[in-house]
DOTILO-764170 format. One record per residue: x, y, z of N, C-alpha, C, O, CB in turn. Coordinates in steps of 0.02 Angstrom, whole numbers, plus 32768, in hexadecimal, padded with zeros to 4 digits. Atoms other than C-alpha are relative to their C-alpha. Glycine has a CB too. Example, Ala and Ser with C-alpha at 12.3 -4.5 7.8 and 13.67 -1.06 7.14 Angstrom:
DOTILO-764170
802D7FC5800082677F1F8186802D803C80008061803B80217FCE8001803E;7FD67FC57FFD82AC7FCB81657FD9803780257FF2806E802D801480177FB9;
END
This chain:
DOTILO-764170
7FEB7FE37FC223F48DB6D377804C80107FF980717FEA7FD97FF17FD1803D;7FBA7FE68002249A8E17D38B802C7FCE802B80167FBD80628005804D801D;7FD2802E7FDC252A8DA2D3C680148021804180167FFF807480407FF07FD5;7FE67FDE7FC625668E27D4427FCD8004803A7FE180138072801680477FEC;803180027FC624C48E1BD4AB80067FC4802A7FE57FC1805E7FBA80047FE8;7FFC803F7FDB24F58D71D4E7802C8004804080608024803F801C7FCB7FD2;7FD380027FC7253A8D55D59380447FD67FED80417FA47FCA7FD97FDD803F;7FC38020800F25F38D24D589802C7FF3803A80238012806E802280277FD1;7FD4800C7FC7267D8CDCD5F6803A80327FF58039805B7FC880197FB28005;7FC77FCF7FFE27228D38D619802C7FF87FC1805480257FB3802C7FF58042;7FD98002803E276E8CF7D5777FD580117FC47FEA80057F8B801F7FBC7FF7;80297FE9803726DF8D3BD50E7FD87FCA7FE07FB87FD77FAC802980227FCE;80258035801E26918C93D4EA7FB1800680147FA08014804D80207FBA8018;804A7FF97FEF25CE8C95D4DF7FED7FC9803380057F90802F7FD37FF97FBD;8018802F7FCF257A8C3FD5707FB87FE57FE77F87800B7FE07FFD8024804A;803C8020802424F68BC8D5277FE07FCE803180027FA7805280167FD97FBB;802480327FD724708B67D5847FFD7FC27FD77FEE7FC27F9C7FB880188014;80048041802624798AACD55A7FB77FF47FE27F8780137FF980147FC48032;80428011801B23E88A64D4F27FD37FE380337F977FF0803180077FD37FC8;802A801F7FCF23AB89FED5847FF7802A80447FDE80138078801F7FBC800F;80067FD67FC823B48A92D5F9803C7FFE803180697FD680267FC37FEE8022;7FCA7FFE7FCD24288AB8D68D802780417FFB801280717FDA80307FC57FF8;7FD77FC87FFF24B28B31D6AB801E80117FBD80347FE37F9B80327FF78031;7FDE7FED803B24F68B97D61880497FF28000806C7FFC80327FF680457FF5;7FBB80128005259D8B5ED5DB802280247FC57FFE80387F9780087FB47FFA;7FE27FDB8037261E8BB0D56780077FD57FBE801C7F9B7FC0804580198017;7FFB8020804026198B83D4AF803D80217FDF804A805C7FEA7FBD80087FD4;7FCE7FE2802526AE8B9CD4407FE580257FCA7FB5800E7FAA802F7FD27FE9;80167FD5803A269A8C2BD3C180127FDA7FBD80487FBE7FB6802480498003;7FF68025803F26868BE3D310804080157FDD80647FED7FC07FC4800C7FD2;7FC57FE28022270D8C59D2CF803F7FE4802380717FD780017FFF80518003;7FC2801B7FE1278A8C17D35380077FB87FF1803E7FA07FE58000800A804D;7FF98046801427608B64D32E801C7FF77FBB80457FCA7FAF7FBD7FDE8004;7FEA80058046277F8B7ED2778047800F7FF980667FF97FC87FD9802D7FD5;7FB47FED8004282F8BC5D29880267FCE802180637FD5801E801280448020;7FD7802E7FDB28658B2FD2FF802E7FDA7FCE80647FC67FE27FD37FCF8029;7FD88027802E28A98AD6D263802C802D7FD3805380157FAA7FD37FD47FD5;7FDE7FD6802D28EE8B72D212804C7FF9800780657FEA803D7FEB8045800A;7FB77FF8800029A68B7FD1E4801380488010800980747FE6801D7FEC7FBB;7FF37FC17FE729E18C15D247804480207FE7805780567FFE7FFD7FFC8049;7FC17FEA80172A898C29D1EA7FFB80457FDF801F80737FF3801D7FCE7FD1;80097FC280202A508CB3D1797FEC803B802B8002807380217FD07FF87FCD;80167FCD7FD829F98D12D20180388019802F803E8055803E7FC57FE88024;7FCA7FF17FD62A928D06D2728034802F7FDB8051805C7FF980207FBF8018;7FCE7FD980282B028D4FD1E57FE480447FF6800A80757FF780117FE07FBA;801F7FBD80072A858DDBD1CA8006802B803D8016806680397FB87FFA7FEF;7FFB7FDD7FC02A828E09D28080488019800B8051805080257FEA7FD2803A;7FBB7FEA7FFA2B418E11D27F8011803C7FD38032806C7FE7802F7FC77FEF;7FF27FC880302B468E7ED1E37FE0803D80167FFE807380107FE87FF17FBB;80237FC57FE82AC38EF4D22C8024801F803F8027805C80467FB67FED8012;7FDB7FE47FC32B248F05D2D0804080237FEB80518058800580137FC78034;7FC37FDF80192BC38F2AD2727FF180457FDE801680767FE780237FD17FCF;80157FC080202B698FAFD20B7FEF803580328002806F802B7FC57FF57FD2;80127FD37FD02B1F8FFDD2A3803C801E8029803E8059803A7FD17FE0802B;7FC47FEE7FDA2BC79000D300802680337FD2804180647FEB802E7FBE8013;7FDD7FD3802C2C139054D2667FE780457FFD800D80757FF47FFF7FE67FBF;80247FC27FFE2B9290DED26E8001802280447FF3805E804A7FBB7FF57FEA;80027FE47FBB2BA090F6D32A80417FEE802380427FBE80497FC27FE58029;7FC1800B7FE02C5B9100D3637FF98000804B80207FDE806D803280337FEB;800980017FB92C1D9124D4117FEE7FC0801E7FFE7FB380587FCF802C8011;801380407FE82BD69078D41E80407FD1800080477FA5802B7FC67FE47FD2;7FC380287FFB2C82902ED3F28026800F804080417FE28060802B800D7FC4;7FDD7FE97FC22CCC9090D4817FD97FE2803D7FF87FC9806C800480538006;8025801F7FCA2C409054D4F180127FB7800A801F7FA380427FB880077FF3;7FF180457FFF2C638F9ED4CA80497FF7801B80577FCC80457FF67FE07FB9;7FB880037FEB2D228FBBD4DF8008800F804880367FF48067802B802F7FD9;7FF67FEB7FBE2D0B900AD5877FF47FC9803480117FCA806A7FD48039800D;800B80377FD42CC88F69D5D67FE87FC47FD77FAE7FB27FDC7FCD80148038;80178037802C2CC48ED7D55B7FE67FC280267FC77F97800780397FEA7FD3;8017803A7FD72C9F8E5AD5EA7FBB800D80197F9E7FDE8034802F7FF2803B;80437FF37FE92BFA8EAED6157FD07FEC7FCD7FCB800C7F987FF780478012;8032801980322B728E4BD5BE7FC880357FF67FAE803F7FC07FE17FB98019;80397FCF800A2AF18ED1D5E2801480397FD87FED80517FAF7FE480198041;7FE87FC480222B5B8F60D5A2800A7FEF7FB57FF480147F888043801A8021;7FF6801580462B8F8F03D5067FBF7FF47FDC7FB680067FA180297FC07FFE;8041800D80212ADD8ECBD4E97FDB803E7FEF7FBC80437FBB7FD47FD5802C;80207FBE80102A9D8F7CD4F6801F80247FC27FFD80457F9B8006802F803F;7FDA7FE2803B2B218FB6D4777FE87FDF7FC37FDB80017F91804E7FF88005;80168024803C2AEB8F2BD3FF7FB880157FEC7FA980227FB280027FB2800D;80427FE680112A348F5ED40F7FFE80447FDD7FD9804F7FAC7FDB8006803D;7FFE7FBF801D2A5E9010D3EB801D80007FBA800880277F8F8027802E802B;7FE38008803F2AC98FDCD35A7FCD7FE77FCA7FCB7FFD7F91803B7FD18006;80338018802D2A388F7CD3107FCE80367FEC7FB680377FB37FDC7FC78020;802E7FC8800C29CA9017D31E802380337FCE8003804E7FA17FEB80258046;7FDD7FD4802C2A519081D2CB80027FE87FB98003800F7F898044800B8018;7FFD802280432A579005D23A7FBC7FF87FDF7FB77FDE7FA8801F7FBB8007;804380008017299A9016D2277FED7FB57FF27FCE7FA47FC07FF7802E7FBF;80118049800829888F5AD23E7FB67FF180067F9E7FBE7FEE80257FD68033;804A800F7FF928CF8F68D26C7FD880237FCC7F9A80217FCD7FE680168046;80297FDD803428A18FCFD1D57FD37FD27FD87F987FE07FCE802E80247FD0;8026802D802928698F3DD16E7FC37FE280297F8C7FDD800F802E7FC87FE4;803380167FD828078EF5D1FE7FC6802E800B7F8B801C8009801A7FEF803C;80337FCC7FF527AF8F97D21F7FD9800D7FBF7F9C80197FC2802080418019;80277FFB803D27828FA8D1677FD07FC87FF37F997FD07FD8802D80057FC8;802B803C800A273F8EF9D1647FC28007802B7F8B7FFD801380267FBC8012;803B7FF77FD426D08F1CD1FA7FD180367FE67F94802F7FED801680128047;80267FCA801D26938FBCD1A77FD97FE77FC27F9E7FF77FBA802F803A7FED;8022801B803D26698F61D1027FC77FCE80167F927FCD7FF580357FDA7FCE;802F802B7FE9260A8EDCD1647FC28026801A7F888014800D801E7FD58034;80387FD77FE825A28F62D1BB7FDA80227FC37F9C80207FC1801C80378031;80237FE18037257C8FBFD1187FDD7FD07FD37FAA7FE47FB8802C80277FD9;8026802D802725498F25D0B97FC07FEA80227F8B7FE1800480287FC57FEF;803E800F7FD824D38EFAD1447FCC80387FF87F90802B7FF480117FF8804B;80317FC8800B24878FA8D1307FE17FFF7FBA7FA680107FB180238045800B;801A8007804524768F8CD0737FC87FCB7FFF7F947FD67FE1803A7FEC7FD0;803080398002241A8EE5D0917FC38011802A7F8D7FF6801E80217FBE801A;803E7FEF7FD623A68F33D1147FDE803E7FE47FAB805380008012800C804D;801A7FC5801D23848FCCD0A58007803E80287FDE806B80247FBC7FF57FF2;7FF57FC47FD623CB904AD11F804180277FED80588054801180037FEA804C;7FBB7FE38010246E907AD0C47FFD80487FEF7FD2805E7FC880227FDA7FC5;7FFD7FB7800F249A9131D0C0804A800C7FEC8077800380147FE9802F8041;7FBA7FF6801D2534915BD051801C8043800F805180547FF380007FF87FB2;7FEA7FBB7FF6254B920BD091804880038013806D802A7FF57FD680238036;7FBE7FF77FE025EC91F0D0F5802F7FC57FEB80637FBA80097FF98003804F;7FD68039801926309158D093802E80167FCA801A80377F9A7FD57FC77FE5;7FCC7FEC803226D5916ED0357FF27FDB7FBE7FD07FA87FBC804A7FF0801A;800B801A804526D9914BCF7880197FBB7FF97FF87F947FD58021802B7FCB;7FE380418009274890B0CF877FCF7FCC80227FC47F95800880497FFE801E;802D802F7FE226CF905ECFFF7FBD7FFD7FD97F9D7FC87FD77FF480128049;803A7FFB8027263D9094CF9380047FD17FC47FD47FB07FB17FF580467FEB;7FF5802C803B26889038CEFF7FFD7FB1801A7FE87F847FF5804B80127FDD;800780477FE726948F99CF6D7FBA7FF1800C7FA47FBA7FFC80297FF38041;8045800F7FF325E18FA7CFA27FD67FFC7FC17FA57FD67FC07FE38034802E;8023800A804025A48FBFCEEF800B7FBD7FE27FDE7F9E7FC5801380347FCF;7FF48045801925FB8F1FCEBF7FD97FCD80237FBF7F9E800680487FEE8006;802880307FD425A88EC6CF517FB780057FEE7F977FD07FE980098011804D;80487FFC801324F98F09CF207FF47FE17FC27FC27FBE7FBA7FE980447FFD;800D801A8043250D8EDACE6C7FFF7FB37FFF7FD37F947FE08036801B7FCE;7FFA8049800125438E26CE8D7FC87FDE80247FB77FA5801480407FEC801F;8034801D7FD724B88E0BCF0D7FB9800C7FE67F8A7FFA80088004801B8043;803E7FEC8018242B8E47CE9F7FD17FBF7FF67F957FC28007800B80287FBE;802B803D800B23EB8D93CE6F7FF87FD5803F7FD77FA1803D801E7FD57FC8;8002802D7FC223FF8D52CF237FD2802380307FD4805F803B804A7FF38022;80317FEA7FCF23748D5DCFA280207FFC8049803A7FC7805B7FBE7FD37FFA;7FEA7FFE7FBB23A78D8ED0557FC97FE7802F7F9680088038801680458013;803180187FCE234B8D23D0D38007801680477FD68023806980017FB98001;7FF17FE47FBC239E8D5AD1738043801C8002806D800D7FD87FFB7FCC8035;7FC07FDC7FFC242D8DC6D1AC801A7FFC80497FF5800880787FF7804A7FE9;7FE080027FC024A68DAFD23D7FD77FD180317FB87FE8806180058049801C;802480317FDB245B8D0CD28480317FDA802F80657FBF801A7FDB7FCF7FCE;7FD880287FCD24A28CBED3247FE87FB980057FAC7FAD80087FFB801F8047;8013804B7FFE24A38BFED32B80327FDD803180697FF5803F80057FDC7FB4;7FD6802D7FD624E98B78D39D80017FB97FE07FD07FA07FC57FE67FFC804A;7FF980468019252C8ACED36A80127FD5803C804C7FD4805180377FFA7FC7;7FF680217FC025178A5CD403802C7FC27FF980487FAC802B7FBD7FED801F;7FD7803D8006257489C5D3BC8048800D8010806A7FE680317FFB7FE27FBB;7FBA7FF07FF5261B8A1DD3BC8002803E802F8038805B80378026800E7FBA;7FFE7FC77FD025E78AA8D43A8020803F7FE6804D805B800580247FED803C;7FE57FC5801F26098B38D3C67FC1802F7FF37F8880197FEC80297FED7FBB;80387FD0800A25A38BD8D3AD801D803F7FDA805880507FE07FDF80168047;7FE67FC1802125AE8C78D33F7FCA801A7FD57F957FFC7FCE80427FF37FD4;80307FE0802D25588CEDD2C8801680007FBB804E80127FAD7FF280448013;7FED7FFD804925548CDAD20C7FDD803A7FE17FAB80537FFA7FED7FBD7FDB;80167FC1801A25388D69D1987FBA7FFF7FDE7F90802B7FE8803380197FCF;803D7FFE802824AC8D34D1247FE67FBA7FF8800B7F897FF5800D80217FBB;8024803D801A242E8CAED0FF7FE180127FBE7FB7803F7FBC7FC77FE68034;80177FE88040240B8CB8D0467FE17FC87FD57FF07F8D7FDE803980217FDB;801D8034803023A48C62CFBE801A80147FBE8017804D7FA87FAE7FFD8000;7FE47FF4804423F68C4DCF177FCA7FFC7FCC7F947FE47FDB80387FCE7FF0;803180048036239D8C5CCE6F7FE57FBA7FF27FAD7FB27FDA8020801B7FC1;80168045800A23938B9ECE687FD47FE580397FC27FAA803A803C7FD47FF7;802D80137FC8232B8B9ACF0880247FE6803F80037FDC80727FD07FCB7FE8;7FDB801C7FC523B28B59CF7E80098036803280138070802080477FE27FEC;7FF17FCD7FCB23C88BAFD02980407FEC802080497FB480387FC680078037;7FBD800B7FEC24798BC1D05C8016803180377FFF806A8038802D80047FC5;7FE17FD17FD724DB8C0BD0EC803880237FDE806180037FBD80167FE2803C;7FCC7FD68024254B8C9AD0AC8023802A802E80048046805C7FE3802E7FCA;7FD67FD87FD625DC8CF2D0FC802780347FD6804380227FA2802F7FD38028;7FDA7FC98025262C8D97D0C1804A7FFF801B8056800180577FDC804B800D;7FBB7FFC7FEB26EC8D98D0C3802280367FD7801C80397F9A80257FBB7FF9;7FDF7FC7802227548E34D09F80477FFD7FF78067802C7FE07FF4803B8021;7FB7800A800628008DEDD0A580127FF37FB87FE97FE07F8F80177FC5802B;7FE580048045286C8DE8D00C80037FB67FE57FF67FA87FAA8048801E8000;7FF180488014288F8D28D00C7FD37FCB80117FE57F90800F803C7FEC801A;803180327FEC27F18CD4D0437FF67FC77FCC7FF57F8C7FDD7FBD8022800C;800B803A802F27D58C75CFA0803D7FD47FF980367F9B7FE47FEE80197FBA;7FC68029800728898C39CFA480077FD3803F80267F9E803B803F802D7FF6;7FFE80267FC428778BF8D0557FBA7FFA801D7FAB801B804F8030801E8031;80467FFD7FEF27BF8BCAD0667FED7FD1803B7FB27FCE804D7FD77FEF7FC3;801380327FCF27C98B45D0EF7FDE801C803F7FAF7FFF8059803C7FDB8014;80207FE17FC427A18BB9D1817FB980137FF47F8C8003801B8026803D8015;80457FEB8011270B8C05D12B7FD37FC57FF47F987FC880057FFF802D7FC2;8027803C800E26D28B58D0F37FEA7FDF80467FB17FCB804E802B7FCE7FD3;800D801B7FC026DF8B18D1A97FC8802880257F99800C804280407FFF8027;80337FD37FDF267C8BADD1EB7FBB7FF67FE47F8D7FEA800A8013804A7FF8;80428003802225ED8BA3D1707FE77FBB800D7FAB7FB7801A800480107FB1;801580427FF325E18AE5D1897FE47FFA80477FB07FD9804F80397FD07FF6;801980007FBB25C88AFBD2437FC1802680097F91801080298033801A802D;803F7FD68002254B8B89D22B7FC67FD97FE27F8F7FD97FFD800D80427FD5;8039801D802624E48B25D1B07FE37FC380297FAB7FAD801C80187FE87FB4;801A80357FD724D38A98D2327FED801680477FE67FEE807580337FC98003;800C7FE67FBE24AC8B0CD2C07FAF800980087F877FF77FDE80288047800A;80437FF37FEF24098B3FD3177FFD8048801B8028805C80427FE57FCC8034;800B7FBD7FEA23C98BEFD3357FFB8002804E7FDF7FD6806E7FC0801D7FDE;7FFE7FFF7FB723E28C26D3E77FFD8049801A801B80767FFD80407FDB801A;7FFF7FC77FD823BB8CB1D46080027FE880497FEE7FAF80577FC4802C7FF2;800180177FBA23D48CAAD51E7FBC7FF280157F91801E801680208032802E;804480147FE723408C49D5607FD17FEE7FCB7F987FDC7FDB7FE180358029;802B8009803722F88C31D4B380217FD97FC680307FF77F917FE780427FEA;7FDB80228036234A8BA9D44C7FC77FEE7FC67F8D7FDF7FD580297FBA801E;802A800C803922FE8B8ED39D7FE87FB58003800D7F8A801B802880107FBC;801980457FFC22918AEFD38D80207FD67FC9802A7F9A7FD27FB27FFF7FFB;7FE58026803922DE8ABED2E28047801C7FEC805580577FEF7FCE80047FC2;7FBF7FEA801623908ABFD2A47FFB801D7FB77FC780197F9780337FC48002;80047FE9804523BF8B11D1FE7FFC7FC67FD17FE17FCE7F9A803B802C7FF0;8007803A802A23CF8A61D1B47FB57FEE7FFB7F9C7FDD7FC5802A7FC4801B;80498011800123178A42D1E67FD880317FD77FA4801F7FBB7FE27FFE8048;801F7FCD802422E98AE7D194800E80037FB77FF980307F948010803B801D;7FF180078047232F8AADD0EC804180247FEA804D80277FAD7FC6801B7FD8;7FC57FE1801523D68B0AD0EE80327FCC7FE5803E7F998005801E80278038;7FD580308024244F8AB3D076803D7FF38030805D801F804D8017801D7FB7;7FC980187FD324D08A49D0D7803D7FEE7FD580737FDE7FEF7FE77FC1802B;7FC88015802B253D8A24D03F802A80397FE8806680317FDE7FE77FDB7FC5;7FD97FCA801A256D8ACFD0047FEB804180247FB2804A80387FF780067FB3;80057FBD7FE525838B7DD04A801880367FD0803380277F9B80268004803F;7FF27FC7802D259F8C2AD0018030802D801E8023804880547FC280267FEE;7FCB7FD27FEF263D8C8FD0117FF680417FD97FFC80427F9C80447FE17FF1;80067FBC8026261F8D48CFE780438025800B80528042803F7FC08030801D;7FBB7FE27FF826CE8D87CFC47FFF804B7FE87FF6805A7FAD80387FD57FD5;80037FB9800E26D38E46CFD080428022801A80418046804C7FC1801F8021;7FBF7FE57FE9278E8E77CFDC7FFC804D80057FE8806E7FD5803A7FEA7FCE;80007FBC7FF1279D8F22D027802B80287FCB806580177FBE801980098048;7FDC7FD1802827CE8FAFCFAD800A7FE87FB7802D80097F928044800E8020;7FF7801B804627C38F44CF087FC8800A7FD77FCC7FFA7F9B800F7FB97FFF;803D7FF6802927178F72CECF7FE67FC27FDA7FD07FC97FA1800D80347FCE;8017803C801F26E88EBECEA87FE57FD280387FF87FD68072803A7FDF7FD7;801E80307FD126818E35CEF77FF27FBF7FDA7FD47FC07FA47FBE801D8021;80038042802226868D7DCECB7FDA7FD080307FDD7FD7806D804A7FE47FEE;802280317FD7261A8CEBCF05801F7FBF7FF7802F7FAF7FBE7FB97FFC7FF0;7FE48041800326608C3ECF2D7FD67FD180257FBD7FE2805A80447FFF8019;802480347FDF26088B9CCF5780377FD68028806C7FC6800D7FD57FD37FCA;7FD580287FD326598B3ACFE77FE57FBA800D7FA97FB18013800980258043;801380447FF126578A80D0087FFA7FF7804A802E7FF5806C80337FCE7FE3;800E7FFF7FBB26088A74D0B3800C7FBB802280137FB6805E7FBB8017800A;7FF0803D7FE5262589BBD0C4804A7FFD8015805C7FDE80477FF07FCC7FD1;7FBA7FF87FEC26DE89E0D0C38007802B8041802C801C806F8028801F7FC6;7FFD7FD17FC926C28A70D1397FEA7FE1804180067FEF80767FD5803C7FF2;801880207FC226628A05D1B480327FCE801B803B7FC980587FBD7FDC7FF4;7FCB802E7FF026EA8981D1B48039802580258054800E8058801A7FDE7FBF;7FCE7FD67FE227668A0AD1DB7FEA801C8044801480248070801180387FD1;801C7FE77FC126F68A4DD26880057FCC803580167FDC806E7FB780157FF8;7FFC80367FD326F089A1D2B880477FF0801880547FE080527FE37FC67FE0;7FBB800A7FF027A9898BD2AE801A80388031803F802A8061802A7FFF7FBD;7FE97FC67FD727C58A3AD2F97FE37FF780468007800280777FE980467FE0;801D800D7FBE274C8A0FD38980257FCF802480317FDA805F7FBD7FEA7FFB;7FD980317FE027AE8971D3AF80478019801180618008804680037FC57FD5;7FC17FE27FF0285389D0D3A67FFF802A803B802980248067801980277FCB;80077FD47FC328178A52D4227FF27FD7804380097FE8807A7FC580327FF3;8008802B7FC727D989C9D49480407FDE8019804C7FD880557FCF7FCC7FEF;7FBE80227FEE2882896FD48F80308035801D80588025804980237FDC7FBE;7FD47FCA7FE428DD8A16D4B17FF2800F8048801D802C806B7FF7803F7FD8;80107FF57FB728828A1DD55A801B7FC8802B80207FCF80687FB48007800B;7FE280377FDA28CD8973D58A804A80128014806B803D7FF77FFE7FBD7FD5;7FBA7FF57FE92972896BD5EB80237FC07FFF80247F9C80328004801E8048;7FE08041800229D488D7D5AE80478000801680767FEE7FF37FFD7FE47FBE;7FBB7FFA7FE22A6488F6D6267FF87FF8804C7FC7800C806A802380467FEE;7FFC80037FB72A9288CFD6D780478009801680757FF67FF27FE67FBE801A;7FBE7FED7FE82B248909D73F80247FC0801F800D7FA1804F7FF9803C8035;7FD9803B7FE92BA8887ED755802D800E803B803D7FE28062802A7FE57FC8;7FD27FF47FCA2C1888DAD7CD7FE27FF8804580067FEB8075801D80437FFA;8020800D7FBE2B9888CED85A80077FB9801280187FAA804B7FB580137FFF;7FF780477FEF2B9C8811D84D80467FF1800D80557FCA803B7FE77FD47FCB;7FBA800D7FF92C598813D83980158015804980397FF0806B802980277FC7;7FEB7FE57FBF2C6B887ED8D87FE67FD1803A80087FC7806C7FE6804C8008;8019802B7FCE2BFC880AD93C80247FC0800A801E7FA2803F7FBE7FF37FF3;7FDA803A7FFE2C6F8778D915804C8011800780777FE67FFC7FF27FD67FC1;7FB87FEE7FFD2D1287D8D93180257FD58031805C7FBE80218009804A8013;7FDD802A7FD22D408775D9CC80137FBE7FE6804A7FA67FF37FD87FF7803A;7FF18041801D2D3386D2D96D803A80057FCE80677FDC7FCE7FC27FE47FDE;7FCB7FF280342D9F8717D8DE8044800A802080777FF280087FEF80407FD6;7FBE7FF77FDD2E23874DD95980197FBE801C80557FB580217FFB8035803A;7FEA80417FEA2E2A869CD99E80187FD67FC680437FAA7FCF7FCA7FDC8024;7FE9802A803D2E3E8654D8EE804380177FE980667FF07FCA7FCD80067FC3;7FC97FDF80212ECE86CCD8C380417FD8800D80637FC97FDC800680488019;7FBF80247FF32F62866ED91980047FBE7FD880367FAD7FB880087FF0804D;8003804180222F2885C5D8D38007800D7FB4802A7FE87F927FBD7FDA8011;7FFE7FF580482F0D8610D826804680127FEB805A7FFF7FB47FD080367FEA;7FB87FF080122FC28657D82880277FC07FF880507FB87FCB8022802F8036;7FDF803E80062FFE85ABD8497FF27FD87FC2801E7FB87FA67FF17FDA8038;8014802580382F9B8561D7BE801F801F7FC080347FFA7F947FB57FFD7FFD;7FEA7FE0803E2FD185E3D73C804D7FF77FF980687FFD7FC27FED804E8000;7FB980118009308A85BBD765800C7FBA7FE280437FAC7FCA802480058042;7FFA803C80223065850CD7277FFF80057FB5801B7FDB7F927FCD7FD48016;80047FFA8045303F854DD67D803980307FED802D806C7FE57FB980187FE8;7FC67FD8800E30F0858DD6557FFE80127FB67FE97FEB7F8B80427FDA8012;7FFA7FE98047310A85F5D5B780307FD87FDA80297FD57F9D801680477FFD;7FCE80278024319D8586D58D7FE77FB97FE880077F967FC1803C7FF7802D;801C80438017312D84EED5787FED80037FB77FC4802E7FA47FC07FEC802B;800B7FFD8048312A84C9D4BE7FD07FC47FE77FB37FCB7FB180477FFD7FDB;80278033801730CC8426D4B17FB6801180057F9E8025803A80107FC28023;804A7FF07FFD3015843FD4827FDC7FD380317FAF7FE980557FDF7FF77FBA;801D802C7FD12FEA83A6D4E180098011804A7FDC800E8073801B7FBF7FF4;7FED7FEB7FBC304483DFD57B7FDD804180147FCA8048804E804B80098005;80267FC37FF12FF3848FD56D7FB97FEE800F7F9F80068041800380337FC6;804680107FF52F458446D5627FF97FDA80437FCC7FE980697FE37FD47FC5;800680267FC32F6383CCD5F080088030803C7FE1802E806C80337FC78003;7FF47FD67FC62FAB8451D6637FC68032800B7FB280408043804380267FF9;803B7FD17FF82F1C84CCD63F7FC67FDD801B7FA47FF980467FEC80207FBE;803780277FE42E9B8444D65F800D7FF1804A7FE17FF880757FF57FBF7FD8;7FE9800B7FB82EFB8416D6FF7FF68037802C7FDD802F806380467FF08003;80057FC57FD82F0184C8D7387FB78010800F7FA5802380468022803A7FDD;80497FF17FF62E4584DFD71E7FE37FD080367FBD7FE480627FD77FFA7FBB;801F802E7FCE2E1B8443D77F8019800E80487FF2800C807880117FB57FED;7FE37FF27FBB2E91846DD8117FE2804380187FD6804A8054805180037FFE;80187FC07FEB2E51851ED8147FB87FF9801B7FA980108051800280327FC5;804480067FE92D9A84EFD81E7FFA7FCF803C7FCE7FD580677FD47FEA7FC6;8001802A7FC42DC08463D8968012802980417FF38022807580317FC47FF6;7FEE7FD67FC52E1784DED90A7FC8802E80167FBC80378052803D802B7FF0;80367FD37FEE2D888555D9027FC57FDA80237FA97FF380537FE780257FC1;803880237FE62D0184CFD92580117FE780467FE87FEB80737FEB7FC57FD2;7FEF80167FBD2D618488D9B88001803880337FE68033806A80417FDF8000;7FFD7FC97FD02D878531DA057FB8801C80107FA880318047802D80387FE4;80427FE27FF32CD48568D9ED7FD67FD080297FAE7FE880517FDC80117FBF;8026802F7FD82C8C84C8DA3780197FF9804A7FF87FD9807380037FBD7FDF;7FE780017FBA2CF584DFDAD680297FC88011803E7FC1804B7FCA8002802E;7FD5803B7FEB2D578440DACB80458018801080657FFE803D80027FC97FC9;7FC07FE77FF12DF484A2DAC47FFF80497FF37FDD805E7FC580357FDD7FD8;80047FB580032E12855CDAD8802980147FC280567FF17FAC801E80238044;7FDA7FE7803A2E4D85C1DA468049800D8011807580077FE67FE080407FE6;7FBB7FEF7FEA2EE985F0DAAA802B7FC17FF780647FC17FDE8002801A804D;7FD6804080032F1E8538DAB6800B7FED7FB680407FD37FA47FDA7FC18029;7FF2800C804A2F078525D9F78033802C7FE6805D80187FBE7FC280087FD6;7FCC7FD5801A2F6D85BBD9D980447FED801A80747FEF7FF47FF280478012;7FC080167FE22FF5857DDA52801B7FC37FD980557FC27FC77FF77FEE804C;7FEC803D80232FF984D1D9FB801780127FBB80477FF47FA37FC57FCD7FFE;7FEE7FEF804430018524D94F8048801F7FFB8068801D7FC77FCD80317FE4;7FBD7FE2800330A1857CD98280357FD08018806F7FE3801B8002803F8029;7FCE802D7FE630F784E3D9C5802D7FEA7FC680147FDF7F8F7FE07FC48024;7FD380188035319584ACD9617FEF7FBC7FE67FF47FAE7FAB80457FFF8017;801180418018315F83FAD9607FCA7FFE7FCB7FD07FDB7F997FEB7FD68038;80377FFD803230BC8422D9058013801E7FBE7FFD80097F897FC78028801B;7FEC7FE1803E31118494D88B80287FD07FD280247FD07F94802A803E8010;7FD680318029318E8406D85D7FD47FCE7FDE7FE77FB57FA980337FD9802C;802B8030802030FB8394D8377FDC80217FC37FBE7FFD7F9C7FCC7FE38034;801A7FE4803C30BE8413D7B57FB27FFC7FFE7F957FD97FD5801E7FDC7FC5;804A80047FF730068430D7EC7FEF7FC980277FB37FBD80337FDD7FFC7FC1;
END
């Protein structure tokens, strides 16, 4: 079933009916889950470079930003247009095209009439490397209820040795160098269950004999006329998926509370403390050099301060009387 046929929430997450029935709830997309642990440094730098390239090609966008640099909307629009000018989406578009054409090849509906020669070379490399591999299914949507993730994987294949593996096609240049995201995705897919709205599959892929230890990465870098196959360790991928699930759950927590609201509610008490605290701090003179004297006066100041607060708060004596006494010459001569 095509992933796009599913009902979704406003953030694009698929709405999945729980295994025991009830109202459909949003599941995290597997591709989103897999990116949770990614290091975004290289991506951020690439976005900055692409924006700079686009601005260099479009001086009007530089003027647009300069006209109102405080406008987030205007600057954001200029950045979006700069990314388009730099052809930042060209690689993604080519990757989408290659995915679609490889699907046509595997379904036996491929028509090369309007395909450019560079892409044809990529497709020939894909076809040649996949000759000994049997395609069992194409574009299968699954859900993984344990971590509440869902998504579509590219292929279910049977290798010459008889094993059935989940396979995903990647067209990026550096997938073999940074395989953790792909490994996480395929590990989740391999532990999923086929799903359609109102028709959840009876058996998971695990129950159907799909390999849980290894997955297949089909690396088809766009424009390079080559295709390589890589085996992925899905036990590592599943461990990463569980960590990513816990991280996303913790990100929803709010380990913070506003202290100023409590502080404001006790403002009147703090104002009552202030005169007495001023008297106490005068006891701890900067000129005091003896460590023993400093320690004694600080301890004395703390005791007197808290004693003043407790008595004023209990109503035995008003805070005003404590303030008046603290300012008396006789009490200052006694030094606390």
